[in-house]
N, C-alpha and C positions, 0 to 999 in steps of 0.2 A: 504493500500500500504506500502510495506517495504521500510524503508529508505536505501539509498545506503551507504554501508560502505566505509569509507575512504580507500584510497590506502595503501596497506601494502608492497609495493615494498621495499625490504631490501636495495636496492642501495640508496634510498632517506635517510634512517636512517644512512647508512654508511657515506654518504657525510655530513649530518648534524652533526654527532658526530665528524668527522674530523675537520670541520670548527669551531665547538664549542670549541674543544681542542685548536686549533690554536688561536682563539680569546682570550680565557682565558690566554694562555701562553703569547701572545703578550701584553695584558693589564698588566699582572704581570711584564713583563720586562720593559714596558714603565714607570711604577711607580718606578722600580728599577733604571732605567737609566736616569730619568729626572734630577737627581742630578748627575752632571758630576763626582763628587768624587767617585761615586759608579761604574763607568764604568770600567770593567776589560776585559782583553783579552779573558778570558773564556766566559764572558757574550756576548761579540761581536760575538765570534765564534758560540755560541748557537743561537743568533739571525739570523746570516747568514744561519745557518743550517735550521732554521724554514722557512726563506724566500725561500730557495732552495726546501724544502719539499712542500711548497705551490705551487711553480712553477711546480714542477714535478707532483703533483696531478692534477693541472689544465690541464697540457699537456695530462696526461693519460685520464682525463675526456673528453677532446675535441676529443681525438683519439677514445675513446669508442663510443661517439656519432656519429662520422663519420662512424665507422664500422657498428653501428646499422642501420644507414640510408642506407648504401650500402647493408646490408643484407635484409632490407625491400624492397629495389628496386629489388633485385634479386628474392625475393619471389613473388613480384608482377609480374615480367616478366614471371616467371614460371606459375603463375596463368593465365595470358593472353594466354600463349601458350596452356595450358590445355583447356581453354574455346574455343580457336580457333579450337582445335581438335574436340570438340563436334559439333561445327558449321559445320566443314567439313564433319563429319559423317552424319549429317542431310542433308547436301547438296547432298551427294552421295547416298541417299536412293534408287534411281532407280537401281543402280548397284546391290544392295543386295536383293531388293524385286521384281523387275520386272520379273525375271525368274519364280518365283512362281505365280505371278499375271497372266502372260501369259498362264501358264499351266492350271490354274484354269479357265481362259476364254475359253480355248480349251475344257476342260471337260464340262463346262456349255453349250457350243454350241452343243456338242455331245449328252448331256443329253436331251436338248430341242428337238433334232431331233429323238433320238432313245431310250430315257429313260436311267436308270442307266447303266453305262458301266462297263466292267470288265478290270481292270488294268493288263497289261502283266508285265513281269519281268522288262523290260526296263523302263516302265512308273513308276513302283514303285520305282525303283532306282533313277530316275530323281526327283520324288516327294520328296523322303527322302532327297536328296541332296539340293533341293530348300528350304525345310523346315529348314534344318540344317543351311543353309546360313542365313536365316532370324533370327533364334535364335542366331547365333553367332554375327550378326549385333546388335541385341538388347543388348546382353551381353557386347559388346564393349561400347555402350552408357552408360549402367548401371555402368560399371567399371570406365569409364572416368569421369562420374558425381561424383562418390564416391571419386575419387582421388582429386577433387578440394579442399577439406578441408585441404589437406596437404600444399596448397599454399595460405591459407587464402582467399579462393574464394568460392562462392556458387552460385547456381541458385536461382533466386528470387522465392517467393512463387507462384506468378501467372505463372512464367515460368516453375516451377516444375510441376504444375498441367497439363500444356500442354505437357511437355516432358514425364511425366508418362503416359498420355493418348496415346501419340504417340507410345511409346515402348510397353506398355501393349497390345494395340490393335494388333500391328504387331506380338507380341509373341504369342498371342492367335490364330491369323490367322495361324501361322506356326504350332502350336500344333494341332488345329482342322483339318487342311488339311490332316494330316497323317491318319485320320480316314476314309477318303473317300474310299480307296480300300476295306474296310471291311464292308461297308454299303450295305445292300441288299434291304431294304425297300425304295420304291420310294419317299414316303412323307418325310422320314427322310433325304434322299439324297437331295431333293429339299430344305428342310429347312436348311440343313448344308451349301449348296452352297450359299443360301441367307444370312446366318449369316456370312459366310466368306467374301462375298461382302460388307456387312455392316461394318465389322471390318476394311476392307481395307479403305473404305471411311472415317471412323471415324479417322483412323490414318492420313490420308491425311489432314483432317480438322484441326487436332491438329498440324500438321506440318506447315500449313499455318498460324496458330496463332503464332507459334514460330517465323516464319519469319517476322511477323508483328512487333515483339518487336524490339526496338533499343538495342544496346549492353548493355547500362547501365540499361535498363529495365529488361534484361534477366539475367545479371550477377552482382554480388556485390563483390568487393574486400575489404578486411578488413585489409590490411597491415598497413594502417595509424593508426590503433587502437592498434598495438602491443606495 
């Protein structure tokens, strides 16, 4: 196991150098001025300047810490909003996926009664639109998850497994559905419909797992580690 290297934050060394210089100068003047005969106007002026410099530095340091805390809070707020966006997308899955699911159910019913069907122009257009809607939905989730890193937030390892299964299954469902109008073999048709049904239920199982997570189990915010 590698030993963790000590922090190399330059701000620490700047502050240490400043206080070391101030300490050395103060000790020097203390030795100079402990004898009242050595006190001069120039020396007093210098000491006052040093004290003012210390006060100014401490004020600047306090302000920097306050700004850093404010920035961390803003980043964390953005992270919460981005995480909330992902949860809202998952919550609205029906809006994006239900049209394709319903069309596939209709196709399955017709195939069970009459065998492989021929898609007319309107059916093909509807199928293409429904598949595109599912793909766009998955891309929204992909992009929203990738953007989390800019706000020091991420999906947990277990959460990512379920989220990936959710989106990958839906994306495959949308891709494979587009093949239906071009399948002529009955067995291939039946197998494809069965696979599509399986992909749908796999995605729904993954969604239920996602909804079983608490917020802190699903997302991790790293602002406090900045």
